[in-house]
C-alpha positions as CSV (number, residue, x, y, z in Angstrom):
1,X,0.0,0.0,0.0
2,X,2.9,2.3,0.3
3,X,2.9,3.2,-3.4
4,X,-0.8,4.1,-3.2
5,X,-0.2,6.0,0.1
6,X,2.6,8.1,-1.4
7,X,0.8,8.9,-4.7
8,X,-2.5,9.7,-3.0
9,X,-0.8,11.8,-0.4
10,X,1.0,13.7,-3.2
11,X,-2.0,14.9,-5.0
12,X,-3.9,15.5,-1.7
13,X,-1.1,17.6,-0.1
14,X,-2.7,20.9,-0.9
15,X,-6.3,19.7,-0.8
16,X,-6.8,20.5,2.9
17,X,-6.9,24.3,2.6
18,X,-7.7,24.6,-1.1
19,X,-10.7,26.6,-2.1
20,X,-13.9,24.5,-2.4
21,X,-14.6,23.4,-5.9
22,X,-17.4,25.6,-7.4
23,X,-20.7,23.9,-8.2
24,X,-21.7,24.5,-11.8
25,X,-25.5,24.3,-12.1
26,X,-25.4,24.5,-15.9
27,X,-24.9,21.1,-17.4
28,X,-22.6,21.2,-20.4
29,X,-23.2,18.7,-23.1
30,X,-20.1,19.2,-25.2
31,X,-17.1,17.0,-24.3
32,X,-14.5,19.7,-24.8
33,X,-16.2,22.0,-22.4
34,X,-16.4,19.3,-19.7
35,X,-12.7,18.4,-20.2
36,X,-11.6,22.0,-19.8
37,X,-13.7,22.6,-16.7
38,X,-12.5,19.4,-15.0
39,X,-8.9,20.2,-15.9
40,X,-9.2,23.7,-14.5
41,X,-10.8,22.3,-11.3
42,X,-7.9,19.9,-10.8
43,X,-5.4,22.8,-11.2
44,X,-7.3,24.9,-8.6
45,X,-7.7,22.1,-6.1
46,X,-4.3,20.4,-6.2
47,X,-2.1,23.1,-7.6
48,X,-0.7,20.7,-10.2
49,X,-1.3,21.1,-13.9
50,X,-1.4,17.3,-14.3
51,X,-3.4,16.7,-11.1
52,X,-6.2,14.9,-12.8
53,X,-3.8,12.5,-14.5
54,X,-2.0,11.8,-11.3
55,X,-5.3,11.0,-9.5
56,X,-6.4,8.7,-12.3
57,X,-3.1,6.7,-12.2
58,X,-3.5,6.2,-8.5
59,X,-7.0,5.0,-8.8
60,X,-6.0,2.5,-11.5
61,X,-3.1,1.1,-9.5
62,X,-5.4,0.7,-6.5
63,X,-7.3,-1.9,-8.4
64,X,-4.4,-4.4,-8.3
65,X,-4.3,-5.8,-4.7
66,X,-1.6,-8.3,-5.4
67,X,0.7,-5.5,-6.7
68,X,0.1,-3.6,-3.5
69,X,1.2,-6.5,-1.3
70,X,4.5,-6.7,-3.1
71,X,5.3,-3.1,-2.2
72,X,5.2,-3.6,1.6
73,X,9.0,-4.0,1.7
74,X,9.7,-0.7,-0.1
75,X,10.6,2.3,2.0
76,X,9.0,5.7,1.4
77,X,12.4,7.0,0.2
78,X,12.6,4.3,-2.5
79,X,9.0,5.1,-3.5
80,X,9.7,8.8,-3.8
81,X,12.9,8.2,-5.8
82,X,10.8,6.1,-8.2
83,X,12.7,2.8,-7.6
84,X,9.4,0.9,-7.3
85,X,8.7,1.6,-11.0
86,X,10.4,-1.6,-11.9
87,X,7.6,-3.5,-10.1
88,X,5.2,-2.2,-12.7
89,X,5.7,-5.3,-14.9
90,X,3.9,-7.4,-12.2
91,X,0.7,-5.4,-12.5
92,X,-2.1,-7.4,-14.0
93,X,-3.0,-6.9,-17.7
94,X,-6.3,-5.1,-17.2
95,X,-4.6,-2.4,-15.0
96,X,-1.8,-2.0,-17.5
97,X,-4.4,-1.5,-20.3
98,X,-6.1,1.1,-18.3
99,X,-2.8,2.9,-17.6
100,X,-2.0,2.9,-21.3
101,X,-5.4,4.5,-22.1
102,X,-4.8,7.1,-19.4
103,X,-1.4,8.0,-20.9
104,X,-2.9,8.4,-24.4
105,X,-5.5,10.7,-23.0
106,X,-2.8,12.7,-21.2
107,X,-0.7,12.9,-24.3
108,X,-3.7,14.2,-26.3
109,X,-4.4,16.8,-23.6
110,X,-0.8,18.0,-23.7
111,X,-1.0,18.1,-27.5
112,X,-4.0,20.4,-27.4
113,X,-2.3,22.7,-24.9
114,X,0.8,22.9,-27.1
115,X,-1.4,23.7,-30.1
116,X,-3.1,26.5,-28.2
117,X,0.2,27.9,-27.1
118,X,1.4,27.9,-30.8
119,X,-1.8,29.6,-31.9
120,X,-1.6,32.3,-29.2
121,X,2.1,33.0,-29.1
122,X,3.0,32.5,-32.8
123,X,-0.2,33.4,-34.6
124,X,-2.0,35.6,-32.1
125,X,-5.2,33.4,-32.4
126,X,-7.5,32.3,-29.7
127,X,-10.3,29.7,-29.4
128,X,-13.7,30.4,-27.8
129,X,-15.8,27.8,-25.9
130,X,-17.0,26.3,-29.1
131,X,-13.4,25.7,-30.4
132,X,-13.5,28.3,-33.1
133,X,-10.5,30.5,-33.8
134,X,-10.7,34.2,-33.0
135,X,-8.3,37.0,-33.8
136,X,-8.5,38.2,-30.2
137,X,-9.1,36.6,-26.8
138,X,-12.8,36.0,-25.8
139,X,-12.7,38.8,-23.2
140,X,-11.9,41.2,-26.0
141,X,-8.2,42.0,-25.3
142,X,-6.5,42.9,-28.5
143,X,-2.9,43.8,-27.5
144,X,-0.2,41.2,-27.1
145,X,1.8,40.6,-23.9
146,X,4.2,38.1,-25.5
147,X,6.2,39.2,-28.6
148,X,6.0,37.0,-31.6
149,X,9.4,35.4,-32.4
150,X,10.8,35.8,-35.9
151,X,8.4,38.7,-36.5
152,X,5.4,36.5,-36.3
153,X,6.5,34.2,-39.2
154,X,6.8,30.5,-38.6
155,X,6.8,28.5,-35.4
156,X,9.4,28.9,-32.7
157,X,9.7,25.4,-31.3
158,X,12.0,26.5,-28.5
159,X,9.1,28.0,-26.7
160,X,7.2,24.7,-26.6
161,X,7.3,23.1,-23.1
162,X,8.3,19.5,-23.0
163,X,6.3,17.6,-20.3
164,X,8.4,16.0,-17.6
165,X,5.8,13.9,-15.8
166,X,5.5,11.5,-18.7
167,X,7.9,9.9,-21.1
168,X,7.4,11.9,-24.3
169,X,9.3,9.4,-26.4
170,X,6.5,6.8,-26.1
171,X,3.0,8.2,-26.5
172,X,1.0,4.9,-26.5
173,X,1.9,2.7,-23.5
174,X,2.4,3.4,-19.8
175,X,5.9,2.1,-18.9
176,X,8.2,2.1,-15.9
177,X,9.7,5.4,-17.0
178,X,6.3,7.0,-16.9
179,X,5.6,5.9,-13.3
180,X,9.1,7.0,-12.2
181,X,8.7,10.4,-13.8
182,X,5.2,10.9,-12.3
183,X,6.4,10.1,-8.8
184,X,9.5,12.2,-8.9
185,X,7.8,15.2,-10.6
186,X,4.9,15.2,-8.2
187,X,7.1,15.0,-5.2
188,X,9.3,17.9,-6.4
189,X,6.4,20.1,-7.5
190,X,4.4,19.6,-4.2
191,X,7.5,20.4,-2.2
192,X,7.9,23.6,-4.2
193,X,4.2,24.4,-3.6
194,X,4.7,23.9,0.1
195,X,7.8,26.2,0.1
196,X,5.8,28.9,-1.8
197,X,3.0,28.6,0.7
198,X,5.4,29.4,3.5
199,X,7.0,32.2,1.6
200,X,3.6,33.7,0.7
201,X,2.5,33.6,4.3
202,X,5.7,35.4,5.4
203,X,5.2,38.1,2.8
204,X,1.6,38.4,4.0
205,X,2.7,39.0,7.6
206,X,5.4,41.5,6.4
207,X,2.9,43.4,4.4
208,X,0.6,43.7,7.5
209,X,3.5,45.1,9.5
210,X,4.6,47.4,6.7
211,X,1.1,48.9,6.3
212,X,0.9,49.4,10.1
213,X,4.2,51.3,10.2
214,X,3.4,53.4,7.2
215,X,0.1,54.4,8.8
216,X,1.9,55.9,11.8
217,X,4.1,58.2,9.7
218,X,1.3,60.7,8.9
219,X,-0.1,61.0,12.4
220,X,0.5,63.5,15.1
221,X,2.3,62.5,18.2
222,X,-0.9,62.1,20.1
223,X,-2.6,60.2,17.3
224,X,0.4,57.9,17.0
225,X,0.3,57.0,20.7
226,X,-3.4,56.2,20.4
227,X,-2.8,54.0,17.3
228,X,0.0,52.2,19.0
229,X,-2.1,51.7,22.1
230,X,-5.0,50.1,20.1
231,X,-2.5,47.9,18.2
232,X,-1.0,46.5,21.3
233,X,-4.4,46.1,22.9
234,X,-5.5,44.0,19.9
235,X,-2.4,41.9,20.0
236,X,-2.8,41.2,23.7
237,X,-6.4,40.4,23.3
238,X,-5.5,37.7,20.7
239,X,-3.0,36.2,23.2
240,X,-5.7,35.9,25.8
241,X,-6.8,32.3,25.2
242,X,-6.7,29.0,27.0
243,X,-3.4,27.0,27.2
244,X,-2.7,25.1,24.0
245,X,-1.7,21.5,24.4
246,X,1.3,20.1,22.5
247,X,0.0,18.5,19.3
248,X,0.1,14.7,19.4
249,X,0.7,14.5,23.2
250,X,-1.5,12.4,25.5
251,X,-3.2,15.4,27.1
252,X,-4.1,16.8,23.7
253,X,-5.5,13.4,22.5
254,X,-7.4,12.9,25.8
255,X,-9.1,16.2,25.4
256,X,-10.3,15.2,22.0
257,X,-11.3,11.8,23.4
258,X,-13.4,13.5,26.1
259,X,-14.9,16.6,24.4
260,X,-15.4,15.4,20.9
261,X,-15.7,11.7,21.2
262,X,-17.6,12.0,24.5
263,X,-15.7,9.2,26.2
264,X,-14.4,9.2,29.8
265,X,-10.8,10.5,30.0
266,X,-9.7,7.6,32.2
267,X,-10.8,5.1,29.6
268,X,-8.5,6.5,26.8
269,X,-7.4,3.7,24.4
270,X,-5.0,4.6,21.6
271,X,-6.2,1.8,19.4
272,X,-9.8,2.7,19.7
273,X,-9.0,6.4,19.3
274,X,-7.3,5.6,16.0
275,X,-10.2,3.6,14.7
276,X,-12.7,6.3,15.7
277,X,-10.8,9.0,13.8
278,X,-9.9,6.9,10.7
279,X,-13.0,8.2,9.1
280,X,-12.6,6.5,5.7
281,X,-11.4,3.3,7.2
282,X,-8.3,3.0,5.1
283,X,-6.0,2.3,8.0
284,X,-4.3,5.7,7.9
285,X,-4.8,9.1,9.3
286,X,-4.6,11.5,6.4
287,X,-4.2,15.3,6.5
288,X,-7.9,16.0,6.9
289,X,-8.3,13.5,9.7
290,X,-5.2,14.8,11.5
291,X,-6.5,18.4,11.3
292,X,-9.8,17.3,12.7
293,X,-8.0,16.0,15.7
294,X,-6.2,19.3,16.0
295,X,-9.3,21.4,15.6
296,X,-9.8,22.0,19.3
297,X,-6.3,23.4,19.8
298,X,-6.6,25.8,16.9
299,X,-9.9,27.0,18.0
300,X,-8.4,28.0,21.4
301,X,-6.3,30.6,19.6
302,X,-8.6,31.7,16.7
303,X,-12.2,32.6,16.5
304,X,-13.6,33.7,13.1
305,X,-16.0,36.0,14.9
306,X,-13.2,38.0,16.6
307,X,-11.8,40.9,14.7
308,X,-8.4,40.4,16.3
309,X,-8.1,36.8,14.9
310,X,-6.7,36.5,11.4
311,X,-8.2,33.7,9.3
312,X,-5.0,33.5,7.2
313,X,-3.0,33.0,10.4
314,X,-5.4,30.3,11.5
315,X,-4.9,28.3,8.4
316,X,-1.1,28.6,8.8
317,X,-1.5,27.4,12.4
318,X,-3.2,24.3,11.1
319,X,-0.3,23.7,8.7
320,X,2.3,24.1,11.5
321,X,0.6,21.8,13.9
322,X,-0.1,19.1,11.2
323,X,3.5,19.2,10.1
324,X,4.7,18.9,13.6
325,X,2.6,15.8,14.2
326,X,3.9,14.2,11.0
327,X,7.4,14.9,12.0
328,X,7.0,12.9,15.2
329,X,4.7,10.1,14.0
330,X,5.2,9.7,10.2
331,X,8.4,7.7,10.2
332,X,8.3,6.6,6.6
333,X,7.4,10.2,5.4
334,X,4.5,9.1,3.3
335,X,2.3,12.0,4.5
336,X,0.0,9.6,6.3
337,X,0.1,8.0,9.8
338,X,-0.6,4.3,9.9
339,X,-2.0,2.6,12.9
340,X,1.4,1.1,13.8
341,X,3.0,4.6,13.6
342,X,0.3,6.0,15.8
343,X,0.6,3.3,18.4
344,X,4.4,3.7,18.3
345,X,3.9,7.4,19.0
346,X,1.8,6.6,22.1
347,X,4.7,4.4,23.4
348,X,7.3,7.1,23.4
349,X,8.6,8.4,26.7
350,X,7.6,12.0,26.2
351,X,4.1,11.1,25.0
352,X,2.5,11.9,28.3
353,X,4.5,15.1,28.7
354,X,2.8,18.3,27.6
355,X,5.2,21.2,27.0
356,X,2.5,23.3,25.4
357,X,2.6,25.0,22.0
358,X,3.9,28.4,20.8
359,X,1.6,30.0,18.3
360,X,2.4,32.5,15.6
361,X,1.9,35.3,18.0
362,X,4.9,34.0,20.0
363,X,7.1,33.2,17.1
364,X,7.4,35.9,14.5
365,X,7.5,34.4,10.9
366,X,10.1,37.0,9.8
367,X,13.1,38.8,11.2
368,X,13.7,42.5,11.4
369,X,16.3,42.3,8.7
370,X,13.8,40.5,6.4
371,X,11.2,43.3,7.1
372,X,13.7,46.0,6.2
373,X,14.6,44.3,3.0
374,X,10.8,44.0,2.2
375,X,10.4,47.8,3.0
376,X,13.3,48.6,0.5
377,X,11.6,46.4,-2.1
378,X,8.3,48.2,-1.6
379,X,9.9,51.6,-1.8
380,X,11.7,50.7,-5.0
381,X,8.4,49.5,-6.5
382,X,6.8,52.8,-5.4
383,X,9.6,54.8,-7.0
384,X,9.3,52.9,-10.2
385,X,5.5,53.5,-10.2
386,X,5.9,57.2,-9.6
387,X,8.6,57.5,-12.3
388,X,6.3,55.7,-14.7
389,X,3.5,58.2,-13.9
390,X,5.9,61.1,-14.3
391,X,7.0,59.8,-17.7
392,X,3.3,59.4,-18.8
393,X,2.5,62.9,-17.6
394,X,5.4,64.4,-19.5
395,X,4.4,62.5,-22.6
396,X,0.9,63.8,-22.3
397,X,2.1,67.4,-21.9
398,X,4.3,67.1,-25.0
399,X,1.5,65.7,-27.0
400,X,-0.8,68.6,-26.0
401,X,1.9,71.2,-27.0
402,X,2.2,69.9,-30.5
403,X,0.6,72.3,-33.2
404,X,-2.8,71.4,-34.5
405,X,-3.4,69.7,-37.8
406,X,-3.8,71.6,-41.1
407,X,-5.9,74.7,-41.2
408,X,-7.5,75.3,-44.6
409,X,-5.2,72.9,-46.3
410,X,-2.0,74.6,-45.0
411,X,-0.3,73.4,-41.8
412,X,-0.1,76.2,-39.1
413,X,3.7,75.7,-38.7
414,X,4.1,76.6,-42.3
415,X,2.0,79.7,-41.9
416,X,4.2,80.8,-39.0
417,X,7.3,80.3,-41.1
418,X,6.0,82.0,-44.2
419,X,4.5,85.1,-42.6
420,X,7.7,86.6,-41.3
421,X,9.3,86.1,-44.7
422,X,6.6,88.1,-46.5
423,X,6.7,90.9,-44.0
424,X,10.5,91.1,-44.3
425,X,10.3,91.5,-48.1
426,X,7.7,94.3,-47.9
427,X,9.7,96.2,-45.4
428,X,13.1,96.3,-47.2
429,X,12.4,99.4,-49.4
430,X,11.1,101.3,-46.5
431,X,14.1,100.5,-44.4
432,X,16.5,101.5,-47.2
433,X,14.7,104.9,-47.7
434,X,14.7,105.6,-44.0
435,X,18.4,105.0,-43.8
436,X,19.1,107.6,-46.4
437,X,16.9,110.3,-44.6
438,X,18.4,109.5,-41.3
439,X,21.9,110.4,-42.6
440,X,20.7,114.0,-43.5
441,X,18.5,114.6,-40.5
442,X,19.4,114.9,-36.8
443,X,18.3,112.2,-34.5
444,X,14.7,112.4,-33.5
445,X,13.9,113.2,-29.9
446,X,10.9,111.7,-28.3
447,X,8.4,114.0,-26.6
448,X,7.3,112.9,-23.1
449,X,3.6,112.2,-22.8
450,X,1.4,115.1,-21.6
451,X,-2.2,115.4,-20.6
452,X,-3.8,117.1,-23.6
453,X,-7.2,118.7,-23.1
454,X,-9.5,118.7,-26.1
455,X,-11.3,122.1,-26.3
456,X,-14.6,120.5,-27.0
457,X,-14.3,118.5,-23.8
458,X,-13.4,121.6,-21.6
459,X,-15.7,122.7,-18.9
460,X,-17.1,126.3,-18.9
461,X,-15.3,127.2,-15.7
462,X,-11.9,126.1,-17.2
463,X,-12.1,128.4,-20.4
464,X,-10.2,131.3,-18.8
465,X,-7.4,129.2,-17.4
466,X,-4.0,129.1,-19.1
467,X,-3.2,125.9,-20.9
468,X,-0.1,124.1,-19.8
469,X,2.9,124.6,-21.9
470,X,4.9,121.9,-23.5
471,X,8.5,121.8,-22.3
472,X,9.8,120.5,-25.7
473,X,8.4,121.0,-29.1
474,X,8.4,118.5,-31.9
475,X,10.1,119.6,-35.0
């Protein structure tokens, strides 16, 4: 059963906290629509592009009970390395035939995806739900985000991705190399997904702290003190919860036995406890079943109705507790806890000891140096954004300053250039005549402006008054 355990646990690794699969009330009748929707659902649930294929291979191998018995002597490390692939020749014929058909279906799916990539990246064409080619994506976007190689002429086969979870040299039969590639690729990809999950949670926590510190910069001293007081009060309120038992310890299991199973604490029986919580009866505690056992401890720290409790942190707390239990009980590292492994856990010397559990509020997921690096990254992004806005504003201003288009058939810039030339030609004779007169006449003196009174506008009482004299006369 170890092969089945490993493969099933691989594609269920991310299923615990994945978003629930949406229910489509509309029944599609066309086969291509159904295939696309099922494929997309597998990607969303498992995080693997080939998740559906992996699940189908596991289900097919589960049908051969004799093959499962031969794998009892294989360790989890041998399975994850793909060494058990050589035992595939002992699988019965009906299972091999089904595996061959699954591989042909997977090859056809990959062929369609490759064709779509060529159509989009090389030709700029897209297919709608009916499979018809369109010159633009169904949502109406007309610009391209990926440049066409070779100027859009011909196919660039270097851009085509070669699948690594199957043997592309053989497209018809499922062989040992296919099983080996599938196990190794799924193990590597799921480990990478788990690493990305931790990294994303760290960035989530750093973003929260960054936004909090930024909000304090524009406050007055009194407002800053009040905001800090409320922040500390919220953190302290989150820490006010009952003591959390150590995951997997006897006190923690006894609390589940008493409060959820409604059994007397003094009658705790590890074997009965395992059977009661092995919901599907497969002889293993999978991730969902382990998290159900840890539910009471997580709820001590997080309540979805409390504003100070973060739902994202609650999910991460589930992950941390589950991984800790697996590190202590899952000796063969197959992501499941067998009955033997569980009973061995209860026989350890420190099983009855309960040293408690430190939650995320007691262990920061990032250091101060990591936070400063994140702040520098955010500031660089902000500067780049502001620079892009400035460049766009300058480009808009330059566009608005350009002369308008033609006016009555002649561009305005040509009118501006021709007008001074005409004026210069007309003024040349006058300037030459004036230069000759200026040589015979003395320089002209300008007369300062005076207030001149027009007789018709004089009032009767001003008729007898002497008019002001002009200091200089104009010759």
